[in-house]
PASEBA-1860 file (N, C-alpha, C; in nm, 3 decimals):
! residues 228
1> MKNKICDA> 5.457/-13.384/-13.480/5.539/-13.429/-13.424/5.551/-13.578/-13.429 ~ 5.692/-13.623/-13.437/5.698/-13.766/-13.446/5.707/-13.836/-13.310 ~ 5.649/-13.952/-13.329/5.570/-14.006/-13.192/5.681/-14.084/-13.120 ~ 5.727/-14.049/-13.018/5.816/-14.130/-12.920/5.809/-14.268/-12.897 ~ 5.923/-14.338/-12.890/5.892/-14.503/-12.859/5.867/-14.482/-12.707 ~ 5.756/-14.569/-12.685/5.722/-14.590/-12.556/5.656/-14.733/-12.531 ~ 5.711/-14.743/-12.403/5.704/-14.880/-12.365/5.616/-14.898/-12.241 ~ 5.554/-14.982/-12.129/5.463/-14.945/-12.073/5.513/-15.069/-11.955
9> IILAAGSS> 5.500/-14.992/-11.840/5.540/-15.093/-11.697/5.386/-15.106/-11.633 ~ 5.336/-15.239/-11.584/5.232/-15.280/-11.529/5.277/-15.321/-11.373 ~ 5.260/-15.231/-11.269/5.317/-15.282/-11.133/5.192/-15.372/-11.064 ~ 5.259/-15.506/-11.054/5.152/-15.611/-10.988/5.240/-15.708/-10.889 ~ 5.321/-15.636/-10.814/5.381/-15.730/-10.725/5.356/-15.693/-10.586 ~ 5.250/-15.626/-10.572/5.237/-15.607/-10.394/5.154/-15.684/-10.328 ~ 5.195/-15.662/-10.248/5.154/-15.810/-10.112/5.025/-15.754/-10.054 ~ 4.949/-15.656/-10.126/4.793/-15.630/-10.082/4.760/-15.601/-9.919
17> TRFKSILP> 4.872/-15.566/-9.861/4.863/-15.541/-9.702/4.735/-15.480/-9.642 ~ 4.700/-15.382/-9.718/4.562/-15.303/-9.651/4.436/-15.369/-9.697 ~ 4.461/-15.436/-9.834/4.322/-15.531/-9.878/4.262/-15.617/-9.795 ~ 4.392/-15.676/-9.707/4.351/-15.794/-9.617/4.292/-15.919/-9.637 ~ 4.359/-15.932/-9.780/4.322/-16.087/-9.850/4.420/-16.178/-9.869 ~ 4.394/-16.320/-9.869/4.504/-16.425/-9.876/4.519/-16.389/-10.012 ~ 4.427/-16.379/-10.079/4.484/-16.351/-10.232/4.503/-16.217/-10.255 ~ 4.585/-16.185/-10.333/4.674/-16.049/-10.362/4.535/-15.997/-10.462
25> KQFLKFNN> 4.528/-15.859/-10.445/4.431/-15.766/-10.497/4.430/-15.778/-10.679 ~ 4.547/-15.764/-10.659/4.569/-15.775/-10.834/4.509/-15.908/-10.931 ~ 4.499/-16.033/-10.849/4.406/-16.128/-10.874/4.269/-16.127/-10.884 ~ 4.208/-16.028/-10.837/4.090/-16.020/-10.790/4.012/-15.973/-10.964 ~ 3.899/-16.066/-10.949/3.810/-16.066/-11.088/3.710/-15.964/-11.091 ~ 3.694/-15.877/-11.218/3.611/-15.799/-11.263/3.566/-15.867/-11.370 ~ 3.415/-15.889/-11.376/3.389/-15.921/-11.534/3.448/-16.063/-11.570 ~ 3.504/-16.150/-11.455/3.578/-16.254/-11.512/3.745/-16.244/-11.539
33> KNLIDIAI> 3.750/-16.101/-11.538/3.899/-16.058/-11.571/3.975/-16.001/-11.423 ~ 4.092/-16.058/-11.439/4.181/-16.037/-11.293/4.232/-15.850/-11.334 ~ 4.284/-15.845/-11.250/4.344/-15.652/-11.265/4.439/-15.644/-11.362 ~ 4.521/-15.746/-11.346/4.635/-15.745/-11.443/4.593/-15.754/-11.566 ~ 4.514/-15.844/-11.619/4.451/-15.854/-11.758/4.372/-15.732/-11.815 ~ 4.326/-15.679/-11.692/4.237/-15.538/-11.735/4.311/-15.463/-11.768 ~ 4.454/-15.443/-11.668/4.557/-15.331/-11.712/4.586/-15.333/-11.843 ~ 4.642/-15.465/-11.878/4.709/-15.516/-12.015/4.589/-15.473/-12.144
41> ENLSSLKK> 4.489/-15.486/-12.112/4.367/-15.453/-12.182/4.388/-15.329/-12.242 ~ 4.363/-15.234/-12.093/4.353/-15.081/-12.125/4.466/-15.052/-12.195 ~ 4.592/-15.066/-12.147/4.729/-15.012/-12.221/4.728/-15.069/-12.354 ~ 4.681/-15.171/-12.380/4.679/-15.237/-12.558/4.624/-15.173/-12.624 ~ 4.519/-15.074/-12.585/4.453/-15.013/-12.658/4.522/-14.861/-12.732 ~ 4.634/-14.856/-12.647/4.720/-14.748/-12.687/4.820/-14.821/-12.806 ~ 4.779/-14.814/-12.949/4.875/-14.896/-13.012/5.013/-14.868/-13.033 ~ 5.004/-14.720/-12.983/5.173/-14.658/-12.969/5.261/-14.716/-12.867
49> IRNIYVVL> 5.191/-14.800/-12.796/5.296/-14.851/-12.685/5.343/-14.974/-12.770 ~ 5.490/-14.951/-12.751/5.562/-15.096/-12.802/5.561/-15.213/-12.733 ~ 5.638/-15.212/-12.622/5.602/-15.343/-12.535/5.525/-15.307/-12.390 ~ 5.504/-15.432/-12.318/5.432/-15.404/-12.203/5.502/-15.481/-12.119 ~ 5.555/-15.449/-12.018/5.608/-15.528/-11.897/5.542/-15.547/-11.760 ~ 5.498/-15.657/-11.711/5.413/-15.685/-11.602/5.525/-15.730/-11.505 ~ 5.505/-15.631/-11.382/5.584/-15.664/-11.265/5.534/-15.749/-11.166 ~ 5.590/-15.869/-11.118/5.531/-15.939/-11.041/5.598/-16.013/-10.928
57> SKNNIYKI> 5.565/-16.042/-10.816/5.657/-16.105/-10.717/5.718/-16.244/-10.741 ~ 5.790/-16.284/-10.677/5.880/-16.404/-10.683/5.791/-16.538/-10.745 ~ 5.724/-16.541/-10.644/5.635/-16.654/-10.636/5.499/-16.648/-10.681 ~ 5.477/-16.534/-10.813/5.341/-16.485/-10.826/5.258/-16.658/-10.934 ~ 5.121/-16.602/-10.969/5.054/-16.732/-11.028/4.984/-16.683/-11.147 ~ 5.036/-16.562/-11.196/4.991/-16.533/-11.316/5.032/-16.593/-11.421 ~ 4.969/-16.613/-11.530/5.030/-16.671/-11.678/4.957/-16.567/-11.784 ~ 5.012/-16.515/-11.858/5.013/-16.438/-11.995/4.935/-16.502/-12.066
65> KKGYSAIK> 4.818/-16.432/-12.073/4.681/-16.508/-12.196/4.760/-16.507/-12.359 ~ 4.729/-16.602/-12.431/4.785/-16.627/-12.552/4.729/-16.499/-12.652 ~ 4.809/-16.471/-12.738/4.780/-16.351/-12.813/4.882/-16.225/-12.744 ~ 4.919/-16.209/-12.647/5.004/-16.106/-12.624/5.144/-16.130/-12.638 ~ 5.199/-16.102/-12.780/5.334/-16.088/-12.810/5.448/-16.014/-12.754 ~ 5.351/-15.916/-12.712/5.451/-15.794/-12.694/5.434/-15.748/-12.513 ~ 5.408/-15.890/-12.435/5.381/-15.853/-12.301/5.517/-15.956/-12.258 ~ 5.575/-15.903/-12.156/5.729/-15.947/-12.082/5.696/-15.927/-11.948
73> VIEGGNTR> 5.757/-16.039/-11.868/5.725/-16.072/-11.723/5.842/-15.999/-11.651 ~ 5.848/-15.916/-11.576/5.973/-15.870/-11.468/5.964/-15.884/-11.303 ~ 6.072/-15.973/-11.252/6.030/-16.004/-11.109/6.065/-15.837/-11.030 ~ 5.953/-15.842/-10.949/5.976/-15.725/-10.871/6.045/-15.711/-10.757 ~ 6.042/-15.603/-10.668/6.089/-15.577/-10.537/6.013/-15.625/-10.438 ~ 6.031/-15.603/-10.288/5.963/-15.591/-10.164/5.900/-15.442/-10.161 ~ 5.923/-15.350/-10.247/5.813/-15.229/-10.228/5.838/-15.187/-10.378 ~ 5.732/-15.097/-10.376/5.696/-15.049/-10.513/5.818/-14.984/-10.587
81> TKSVFKSL> 5.886/-14.875/-10.516/5.996/-14.810/-10.536/6.100/-14.913/-10.581 ~ 6.129/-15.044/-10.493/6.226/-15.107/-10.590/6.166/-15.201/-10.700 ~ 6.047/-15.211/-10.732/5.994/-15.254/-10.820/6.008/-15.212/-10.963 ~ 5.955/-15.046/-10.934/6.009/-14.982/-11.040/6.137/-14.977/-11.092 ~ 6.213/-14.932/-10.970/6.396/-14.962/-11.014/6.435/-15.061/-11.109 ~ 6.365/-15.187/-11.050/6.454/-15.294/-11.123/6.379/-15.305/-11.274 ~ 6.256/-15.257/-11.243/6.213/-15.263/-11.421/6.280/-15.146/-11.504 ~ 6.288/-15.033/-11.448/6.393/-14.938/-11.525/6.511/-15.006/-11.572
89> KFLSKTKD> 6.589/-15.058/-11.452/6.711/-15.144/-11.463/6.718/-15.240/-11.586 ~ 6.616/-15.330/-11.566/6.640/-15.447/-11.693/6.595/-15.383/-11.826 ~ 6.508/-15.248/-11.808/6.486/-15.212/-11.945/6.609/-15.150/-12.001 ~ 6.693/-15.108/-11.908/6.823/-15.030/-11.949/6.939/-15.113/-12.000 ~ 6.902/-15.232/-11.996/6.997/-15.328/-12.057/6.936/-15.399/-12.177 ~ 6.852/-15.349/-12.230/6.811/-15.351/-12.341/6.869/-15.318/-12.501 ~ 6.834/-15.359/-12.607/6.902/-15.275/-12.711/6.828/-15.182/-12.745 ~ 6.718/-15.180/-12.743/6.625/-15.035/-12.811/6.572/-15.004/-12.701
97> LPDNILIH> 6.613/-14.894/-12.658/6.580/-14.821/-12.541/6.452/-14.735/-12.586 ~ 6.352/-14.699/-12.494/6.239/-14.622/-12.513/6.251/-14.493/-12.529 ~ 6.187/-14.406/-12.576/6.229/-14.261/-12.542/6.135/-14.218/-12.382 ~ 6.014/-14.285/-12.382/5.926/-14.250/-12.239/5.907/-14.394/-12.227 ~ 5.864/-14.392/-12.098/5.819/-14.522/-12.009/5.679/-14.481/-11.957 ~ 5.620/-14.548/-11.962/5.463/-14.531/-11.882/5.440/-14.647/-11.786 ~ 5.431/-14.574/-11.655/5.413/-14.657/-11.535/5.272/-14.658/-11.507 ~ 5.187/-14.770/-11.474/5.094/-14.753/-11.414/5.049/-14.882/-11.293
105> DAARPCLN> 4.973/-14.826/-11.238/4.929/-14.953/-11.117/4.836/-15.037/-11.152 ~ 4.833/-15.148/-11.160/4.737/-15.279/-11.186/4.623/-15.270/-11.108 ~ 4.618/-15.207/-11.003/4.493/-15.153/-10.925/4.416/-15.063/-10.952 ~ 4.410/-14.991/-11.052/4.346/-14.865/-11.136/4.277/-14.944/-11.275 ~ 4.169/-15.008/-11.240/4.108/-15.057/-11.389/4.036/-14.994/-11.458 ~ 3.973/-14.886/-11.382/3.879/-14.770/-11.472/3.955/-14.669/-11.518 ~ 4.018/-14.685/-11.619/4.067/-14.609/-11.707/3.972/-14.579/-11.853 ~ 3.986/-14.448/-11.895/3.908/-14.416/-11.992/3.997/-14.417/-12.141
113> NKELEKFF> 3.948/-14.482/-12.226/4.032/-14.473/-12.370/4.081/-14.338/-12.418 ~ 3.959/-14.262/-12.414/3.964/-14.122/-12.489/4.066/-14.040/-12.401 ~ 4.050/-14.055/-12.286/4.119/-14.004/-12.196/4.292/-13.988/-12.196 ~ 4.317/-14.170/-12.203/4.464/-14.222/-12.220/4.497/-14.164/-12.331 ~ 4.412/-14.154/-12.460/4.489/-14.110/-12.571/4.533/-13.963/-12.599 ~ 4.447/-13.902/-12.520/4.493/-13.729/-12.480/4.639/-13.718/-12.400 ~ 4.618/-13.805/-12.275/4.732/-13.805/-12.187/4.841/-13.810/-12.288 ~ 4.837/-13.960/-12.352/4.961/-14.013/-12.411/5.010/-13.918/-12.562
121> EKANSSKI> 4.907/-13.824/-12.566/4.972/-13.706/-12.688/5.054/-13.621/-12.619 ~ 4.997/-13.559/-12.531/5.057/-13.463/-12.453/5.173/-13.523/-12.396 ~ 5.199/-13.636/-12.327/5.318/-13.672/-12.290/5.420/-13.718/-12.412 ~ 5.358/-13.714/-12.508/5.461/-13.742/-12.633/5.534/-13.621/-12.682 ~ 5.494/-13.444/-12.664/5.555/-13.350/-12.671/5.608/-13.290/-12.556 ~ 5.628/-13.367/-12.452/5.680/-13.327/-12.317/5.830/-13.374/-12.325 ~ 5.934/-13.280/-12.266/6.051/-13.334/-12.247/6.078/-13.383/-12.147 ~ 6.014/-13.360/-12.023/6.047/-13.448/-11.891/5.907/-13.551/-11.880
129> GLSLGYPL> 5.764/-13.501/-11.902/5.644/-13.624/-11.884/5.567/-13.569/-11.793 ~ 5.433/-13.643/-11.750/5.344/-13.561/-11.701/5.253/-13.702/-11.662 ~ 5.199/-13.659/-11.537/5.115/-13.750/-11.492/4.941/-13.726/-11.483 ~ 4.842/-13.835/-11.455/4.689/-13.787/-11.438/4.688/-13.730/-11.276 ~ 4.567/-13.680/-11.278/4.538/-13.629/-11.171/4.407/-13.585/-11.136 ~ 4.372/-13.513/-11.012/4.265/-13.453/-11.024/4.256/-13.388/-10.902 ~ 4.192/-13.231/-10.883/4.207/-13.169/-10.743/4.124/-13.213/-10.612 ~ 4.164/-13.214/-10.516/4.119/-13.245/-10.387/4.016/-13.167/-10.376
137> TNSLKKVN> 3.921/-13.247/-10.358/3.782/-13.134/-10.348/3.733/-13.190/-10.191 ~ 3.758/-13.283/-10.144/3.688/-13.314/-9.992/3.769/-13.210/-9.894 ~ 3.744/-13.211/-9.793/3.830/-13.135/-9.672/3.925/-13.245/-9.645 ~ 4.036/-13.194/-9.590/4.129/-13.260/-9.549/4.172/-13.223/-9.404 ~ 4.182/-13.313/-9.349/4.253/-13.329/-9.218/4.370/-13.422/-9.164 ~ 4.473/-13.387/-9.039/4.532/-13.430/-9.011/4.529/-13.504/-8.904 ~ 4.507/-13.641/-8.859/4.484/-13.679/-8.745/4.570/-13.783/-8.658 ~ 4.575/-13.810/-8.561/4.673/-13.883/-8.473/4.610/-14.016/-8.447
145> SKLQVIEN> 4.704/-14.102/-8.394/4.672/-14.227/-8.373/4.536/-14.308/-8.356 ~ 4.466/-14.204/-8.260/4.347/-14.246/-8.254/4.234/-14.172/-8.311 ~ 4.274/-14.141/-8.452/4.179/-14.085/-8.557/4.118/-13.968/-8.488 ~ 4.162/-13.886/-8.430/4.139/-13.745/-8.366/4.182/-13.668/-8.445 ~ 4.072/-13.553/-8.501/4.173/-13.449/-8.578/4.258/-13.341/-8.505 ~ 4.371/-13.306/-8.567/4.464/-13.249/-8.513/4.480/-13.085/-8.586 ~ 4.450/-13.139/-8.703/4.489/-13.021/-8.781/4.375/-13.006/-8.921 ~ 4.373/-12.879/-8.924/4.277/-12.871/-9.091/4.371/-12.805/-9.201
153> IKRDNFYM> 4.382/-12.891/-9.286/4.458/-12.840/-9.408/4.391/-12.764/-9.523 ~ 4.409/-12.667/-9.589/4.363/-12.587/-9.683/4.381/-12.684/-9.790 ~ 4.275/-12.714/-9.872/4.300/-12.763/-9.997/4.323/-12.709/-10.086 ~ 4.344/-12.580/-10.119/4.371/-12.497/-10.238/4.545/-12.580/-10.296 ~ 4.494/-12.564/-10.419/4.621/-12.613/-10.510/4.682/-12.779/-10.452 ~ 4.586/-12.864/-10.407/4.607/-12.952/-10.390/4.540/-13.056/-10.468 ~ 4.644/-13.166/-10.548/4.583/-13.240/-10.628/4.631/-13.431/-10.577 ~ 4.530/-13.493/-10.631/4.568/-13.631/-10.585/4.624/-13.645/-10.706
161> SFTPQIFN> 4.741/-13.729/-10.728/4.795/-13.793/-10.823/4.753/-13.925/-10.850 ~ 4.755/-13.987/-11.000/4.706/-14.123/-11.045/4.825/-14.193/-11.103 ~ 4.805/-14.309/-11.163/4.864/-14.348/-11.278/4.780/-14.386/-11.369 ~ 4.797/-14.366/-11.515/4.932/-14.397/-11.561/5.047/-14.232/-11.540 ~ 5.159/-14.292/-11.520/5.241/-14.143/-11.543/5.337/-14.165/-11.649 ~ 5.342/-14.056/-11.759/5.475/-14.094/-11.865/5.601/-14.013/-11.846 ~ 5.744/-14.044/-11.849/5.846/-13.995/-11.820/5.936/-14.018/-11.909 ~ 6.027/-13.940/-11.955/6.118/-13.952/-12.054/6.174/-14.080/-11.943
169> FTKLFLAY> 6.259/-14.223/-12.028/6.314/-14.309/-12.011/6.407/-14.262/-11.888 ~ 6.505/-14.223/-11.950/6.657/-14.175/-11.930/6.621/-14.111/-11.765 ~ 6.568/-13.988/-11.808/6.537/-13.894/-11.679/6.514/-13.991/-11.595 ~ 6.390/-14.085/-11.593/6.311/-14.134/-11.484/6.435/-14.264/-11.425 ~ 6.483/-14.323/-11.498/6.573/-14.429/-11.446/6.698/-14.349/-11.378 ~ 6.754/-14.237/-11.400/6.844/-14.171/-11.313/6.797/-14.076/-11.206 ~ 6.676/-14.065/-11.199/6.603/-13.997/-11.062/6.585/-14.132/-11.005 ~ 6.535/-14.260/-11.033/6.510/-14.380/-10.947/6.661/-14.420/-10.863
177> TDIINEEK> 6.760/-14.432/-10.962/6.864/-14.448/-10.939/6.934/-14.357/-10.817 ~ 6.898/-14.233/-10.809/6.918/-14.179/-10.709/6.830/-14.188/-10.589 ~ 6.729/-14.209/-10.583/6.639/-14.251/-10.481/6.678/-14.400/-10.412 ~ 6.749/-14.502/-10.517/6.806/-14.619/-10.459/6.946/-14.597/-10.365 ~ 7.006/-14.503/-10.450/7.147/-14.484/-10.370/7.125/-14.395/-10.250 ~ 6.990/-14.298/-10.241/7.000/-14.234/-10.126/6.875/-14.323/-9.995 ~ 6.851/-14.453/-10.039/6.784/-14.523/-9.958/6.665/-14.469/-9.899 ~ 6.563/-14.424/-10.021/6.462/-14.370/-10.020/6.331/-14.439/-10.046
185> NVDDEIEA> 6.213/-14.422/-9.986/6.118/-14.478/-10.073/6.020/-14.368/-10.105 ~ 5.953/-14.407/-10.240/5.869/-14.257/-10.273/5.728/-14.305/-10.312 ~ 5.625/-14.235/-10.336/5.472/-14.268/-10.347/5.449/-14.311/-10.514 ~ 5.541/-14.245/-10.587/5.543/-14.261/-10.698/5.625/-14.192/-10.803 ~ 5.628/-14.188/-10.950/5.704/-14.143/-11.030/5.743/-13.982/-11.026 ~ 5.656/-13.897/-10.965/5.628/-13.793/-10.973/5.714/-13.746/-10.834 ~ 5.694/-13.809/-10.761/5.837/-13.776/-10.628/5.936/-13.823/-10.639 ~ 5.960/-13.895/-10.732/6.136/-13.975/-10.803/6.153/-13.813/-10.887
193> MINSGHKV> 6.098/-13.783/-10.990/6.145/-13.678/-11.060/6.150/-13.566/-10.990 ~ 6.071/-13.529/-10.890/6.130/-13.371/-10.796/6.241/-13.408/-10.696 ~ 6.237/-13.540/-10.686/6.376/-13.561/-10.606/6.512/-13.499/-10.669 ~ 6.487/-13.517/-10.787/6.603/-13.530/-10.899/6.555/-13.362/-10.936 ~ 6.518/-13.294/-10.917/6.498/-13.135/-10.947/6.410/-13.103/-11.039 ~ 6.351/-13.209/-11.109/6.268/-13.143/-11.260/6.090/-13.132/-11.211 ~ 6.066/-13.063/-11.279/5.931/-12.987/-11.292/5.834/-13.056/-11.390 ~ 5.721/-13.139/-11.266/5.637/-13.207/-11.326/5.491/-13.160/-11.359
201> EIMMSSPK> 5.420/-13.187/-11.433/5.313/-13.130/-11.453/5.185/-13.251/-11.485 ~ 5.077/-13.205/-11.403/4.966/-13.298/-11.396/4.874/-13.252/-11.503 ~ 4.782/-13.366/-11.562/4.703/-13.337/-11.647/4.587/-13.392/-11.564 ~ 4.451/-13.268/-11.570/4.374/-13.331/-11.499/4.282/-13.400/-11.559 ~ 4.230/-13.524/-11.487/4.159/-13.623/-11.534/4.050/-13.670/-11.494 ~ 3.993/-13.788/-11.522/3.847/-13.826/-11.465/3.907/-13.853/-11.289 ~ 3.803/-13.840/-11.224/3.814/-13.863/-11.097/3.799/-14.032/-11.064 ~ 3.750/-14.079/-11.127/3.664/-14.234/-11.138/3.817/-14.311/-11.160
209> NIKLTYRG> 3.906/-14.272/-11.176/4.065/-14.347/-11.215/4.104/-14.371/-11.030 ~ 3.998/-14.445/-10.960/4.049/-14.459/-10.827/4.135/-14.612/-10.822 ~ 4.206/-14.605/-10.733/4.290/-14.745/-10.710/4.220/-14.820/-10.584 ~ 4.210/-14.970/-10.632/4.176/-15.039/-10.508/4.286/-15.063/-10.419 ~ 4.200/-15.004/-10.304/4.330/-15.013/-10.194/4.280/-15.098/-10.066 ~ 4.111/-15.073/-10.046/4.019/-15.157/-9.928/3.928/-15.231/-10.005 ~ 3.870/-15.274/-9.914/3.772/-15.375/-9.948/3.656/-15.308/-9.994 ~ 3.601/-15.206/-9.920/3.515/-15.118/-9.962/3.502/-15.074/-10.097
217> DIEVIKAL> 3.638/-15.041/-10.175/3.635/-14.999/-10.297/3.594/-15.095/-10.409 ~ 3.559/-15.238/-10.356/3.522/-15.306/-10.473/3.404/-15.302/-10.519 ~ 3.300/-15.259/-10.446/3.159/-15.236/-10.510/3.144/-15.085/-10.569 ~ 3.248/-15.005/-10.528/3.248/-14.847/-10.614/3.313/-14.901/-10.778 ~ 3.418/-14.983/-10.766/3.491/-14.986/-10.873/3.388/-15.068/-10.979 ~ 3.328/-15.161/-10.907/3.226/-15.246/-10.980/3.095/-15.187/-11.065 ~ 3.081/-15.070/-10.976/3.002/-14.963/-11.045/3.021/-14.869/-11.132 ~ 3.122/-14.836/-11.123/3.209/-14.744/-11.221/3.244/-14.805/-11.346
225> MKKI> 3.290/-14.979/-11.363/3.319/-15.030/-11.490/3.189/-15.084/-11.570 ~ 3.082/-15.042/-11.484/2.986/-15.076/-11.568/2.944/-14.947/-11.669 ~ 3.014/-14.841/-11.636/2.966/-14.711/-11.707/3.069/-14.645/-11.802 ~ 3.210/-14.762/-11.789/3.286/-14.735/-11.898/3.280/-14.797/-12.035
END
């Protein structure tokens, strides 16, 4: 099968509210590299990706390293949803649209190259696209504002969704256009696509693909990165 043209978007415009740090978490360094550079390196390993767009806040402090000629910067919005939409809208005005678009959160540095290759190949044969994910294995509880458990939720058929997520560019852009017009916020691209009636598949991946959200995640990620 012919390889579809695929561009990538790295989301790094967040304010890291839950991380509780003056310095946004995307600039935190692991092995002397910040999370944005790690994300660029990880996705650059996929030689079939044409261009990589890094989405940053208006007053960002990031500078693209020399040698990355296919890296471009886009100014994001004040939510993840708006950042993705602004990025897709920017790409929609370019001359040579990609067939597929890959979306990745910079805060997920523990990607496995072999898994990425497998994921990319599977997405290449999909008319819609797919996401990485992993089955929920812990007991799931709903709590109230006092962290008191008020409901036990059966975990059967529940998955955690990860990024990267790859989708047909046009379908995803239209899905996000619907979301913006409806004044909604979504957690990820899966939610946007489902909102527009698409059926999305998840490819089971490594549970090590965790997202840096709280400060307690730092040591876990350091340990995982030593094994990659």
